[in-house]
N, C-alpha and C positions, 0 to 999 in steps of 0.2 A: 503494500500499499503506500509506502514511503516514496516510491519512485513517481507516484502520481497515477492517474488513470491509464491504464494499459490499453490504450486504444490503438489498433493497427496503423502502421505507417507513423507513429510518434516516436520520440526519443525515449520516453519513459517505457513504451512497449520494448524497444530494442534493448534498454538497459536491463529491464526485468528478465529478458530472456537470457542474457549472459549471466545473470545472478542465478537463475534456476539451475542452468547447466553447470556452473561452478559448485553449487551446493551438492548436487547429485555426484559430480566427480570427487568432491571432498570426502563422500562416503565410500569411494571406492566402487561406485556402480558402473556398469557399461552404460554410456550415454550416446544416443543416436538422435540427430536432428533431421527432421522431413520438412523442408523449406519449399515454398512455391508461391503463386500469385493467384488469390482467389478473386473472383468478381462479385462485388456486393450487389445487392437489389437494385441500387441506384446507379450501377455501371462503375463505381469506383473500383480500382485495382488495389487490392489489399496484400500487402507482403505478410505472410504468415509463416510460423514455424511451430510445428507440432514436436514436443521433445519427449523422448522416451528414455527411461532408466530402469535397467534390469538388474534383478538380484538373481543370483544363480543362473547365469545366462545360457549355460550348457544344459540345464536341466530340461528333460523332455515333456514333463507335466508342469503346466504353467496356468496361472491365472492372471487377469487383467485387472488393474485398478487405475481409474481415470477421472479426471476433472478438467474444467476449462480455466485457462489463466488469463485470458483478455478481459477487457471492460467494455460494456456498451458505451457508444460514444456521447450519449446525451440521456438525460434523465426525463424520458418522455411520459413518465407517470406523475411527475409534478404538475400541480394546477397552474403555475405561472412560470417557472424555471425549466420549461420543456428541453431547452437546448444546452442547459448547463452540463458539463461532465461531472462524474462522480467516482468516489473511490473504489467501489466494487469490493468492498472488505468482505462481505458475505457472499455476494453473487459472483463467485469466481474465486476470491482470494481465500475463502475459508476451506474450501475443498482442497486447494493447492497446499495450504498450510498443514492440513492433516496428512496429507500424502507425504510431504517433506520429512515429518516427524516420523511417520511409519517407515519411511526409506531408511532413515538414520538408525532406527531400532533394528531393522532387518539386517542392517549391514554389520551390527554388533552381534546379533544372535541369528544366524541364517535359519530361515525356514526349511521345511523338507522339501519344498518345490521350488519352482522358478516363479518370480513375480515380475510382471511388467507394469511399471507406472507410466501411464501416458498423460501428458498436459496437452490438451488441445487448444488451438487457437481460433480466432474469428467465430467463436459460438454466439456471441451476442450482438452481431451487426445486423441481424435481419428485421424484416418488417412483417407484422402478422398477417397482413393481407397478402403477402407474396410467398407461395408455396416454396418449401425447402430453402428459404433465404437465411435461416438460422443455421448454426452448426456446421459452418463450412469447413472447417478443419477436420472434423470427425468424419463428414462425408468424404473428404479427399482420402484420408487415412484408410477408411474402410474399403475404398475402391483400389488402394494400392498398398495391401498388406505385405508384410515382410514374407519371403518365401517360406512355405511349409509351416505357416504360423497358425496353430489349432489350439488356443487355450481352453480350458474347461469351461470357464464363465468369466464374466466381468462385472464390476462394480463401479457405478458413477457416483460421485459425490458432488452434489450442487446445492448451495446455500444451506451450509451444515454448522453455521458458527452463531446464530442469533440465540439470545437468551430465551430458555423455555421453548425452544423449537420443537415441533411435532413432525415425526416422519411417518407418514401413513403408507400403505401398500399401493403404489402408484400403478395405474391400470395397464400400461405397456409392459412393466415388470411382471405383472401377474398373468399376462398373455404369453410372453416369451419364456420366462423363467420362474415360474411359482415356486419350484422346489428351492431356488436360491434365495428367493424372498423369505420364505418361511424358515430356512436355515439362519439366515442373517437375524431375522427377528426374534428367533428363540435364543440365539447366542446373546443378543441385547438383553433379553429378559432375564436370562440366566445370569448375566453380569450386573443386573440391577438398574438397567435402563429403560425399563418398560413405560416410564413416564415421557421418554422422548420417542421410542419406536412403538407406535400404537397399531394394534391388530384391526385396523380399518382400511378397506379398500377406497382408493379415490379415482378420479377421471384419469385416463391416459394423457400424458404430456409429452410433446415433441421435444426431446432433449438428445444430447449426444448418444444416449444408449439406444434410442430409436434406430438411428442409422447403423450403428455397430451390429445391432440384431438384425435388421432388414438387409443391409448390403453385404456384410462380412459373415453373417450366419453364426455370430457369437452370441450365446445366450447372456444377456445382460440384464441388471437391474439398476434402478435409480433411488439412491437415497436423497430425497429432496423435501424441504420444509414446505408444508402446506399450511393454509391458515382459512378456515371456512368463514371467518368472521370479516374477511376483507372482501373489497369488490373484485380484486384480481385472483383471489384464491391462493395468493403467496403472501409472504410477510409484508406488513404495512411499509417496510424500506424498499421493497422491490422496485429497481428502475427509478430511484429517487436519490436526492442528495443526502438523505438520511443513511444511506448504505455506506457507513464509515466504521471506524474502530469502536464507536461509542456503543453500537449494538452487539459487539462480539462479546461472547461469554466462554470463558475456559472450561466451565463444566460440559456445556454442549460439546465443544471440540473434543474433550476427553470421552464423552459418551460415544461418539462416532469412531474416533480413532481406537479405543479400546475394543469396541465391538468388531472393527475391521481386523485388528490383530488376532483376536479370539477365532475369526473365521480362517484367517491366514495359517496360523500355527496349528489348527486342527486339521488341515489338509495333509494327507499322505503323498 
């Protein structure tokens, strides 16, 4: 967040990419960048970089953990400041933060399997009225997979840092990988986090996991905050200038991160 809004084609975006790669390298992980140019819904040419960090890169049994690291260019859910940039502390930043800490811990105590952490770019540049205009980085990645890459399943983290967040069982996750949803939610409950991970199904949400499921054929789920009390169905900070460090809560980050670790280390 300290770099500023991570908007494609900005200095903050480029500086953050360098930082993320440096952090993964410092953990001794295998780091691979996938760079290209995506065309936004408005015709803008967007330089993007998907960043992959692999634990136990030679292991044949693998799982995929992912989040997006870019920031939406403007706070279009504001009443007045619709063109203002915002920090994206929760929307993007929180998932990346959890995965950085998960990577650090896995570098110290290796799991039994291989784990690929993928940070997708240009997830949040889209326009709701334009089909497939979001998740451009994951769409590209899913169409250009590493050779012979067949992970068992994937878990997406999106908006996982706000205080008292609730994570329901998202519709596409239940459609494509209900067994993974049930496993993750049971791990959360067993770890004492049932106040965060609630056993309630919500509507399908087009997110990075949708394209990894549909294009790459990897069964994936989405851990994403929902809030039935808001007009959008997301947290009240979503795509507003309130999405900054003030809304981030360590307890929520821990609930998600610890649950993820419980899942990873139980894999054989």
